[in-house]
N, C-alpha and C positions, 0 to 999 in steps of 0.2 A: 684729785679727780676724773675720773675716767674719760674717756672720749666724747663715749656719748652721752654722759652726762654733763659736757660740756657745749656739743652741740643743742642741746636742749638746751640749755641756761641760755645760750647764743639765739636759737629762736623764738624763747620767751622772750627774750629783750626786743626785737625786731618786731611781735607782734604789738608790744605795747606801746612803742613806738607808732605804730603804720596805728592803734586806735588812739593816739592822742593823750598818751599817758603823759600828765605832767613829773618834769625832771624832781626830782630829788637833789634840795642845797641846802650844804652844811654855812653856818658860820663862823669863821675861825676867826675874828677882830679879839678876844680876850681869852684869857686860860678858863671861863666859865662857860661861854659859847661852846669854848671846844669839849670841855666838861658833857655838857647838854649835846653835844650833835655824838661825841661817844654810844652816848646813852641810846640815842634815836641806833645808830645802828648798830648795837646789841639785837636793839628790838624787833630791825629790822632783818638779824638772822636766826632770831628765833621766831618769827612768822612766813621766817621762807623768804622773804623777800629779795633777798643777799646771801651770797656764798661766804661760808667762812672764810677764803682763799681772798677775796676783792673786801673780806672787813679787815682781814690782816693789812691790804693795803692802806685803809685807809689810816686802821689805827700809826702804821707805821710815819704816813705822812702828818700827822696829829700828832705824833712824838714829835716830828720834828719844828712842827709851829709851835708848838709848846716850850722850845728849847729856845727859839729864835724869839719867841715873844719875852723867857725869864733874859735874855741877852740884852734886850732891848732896856728892859726895866730897870735893868742894874748899871746902866750907864750912862 
């Protein structure tokens, strides 16, 4: 992503924060919740609400959570 695009994204986030836009929260207590959250993230990318780079960070975290849930269930 170019520096200009990143600055634009940050300005959009600041405007949303000032306008009182509600923060989005993802629930990751079960594997089902993680899968549903990832579907929401995909939709956010398609709707231009978040960037692909931001989505990749979320996907990486979700993968770690899924591995932790798997380890928890196997013990």
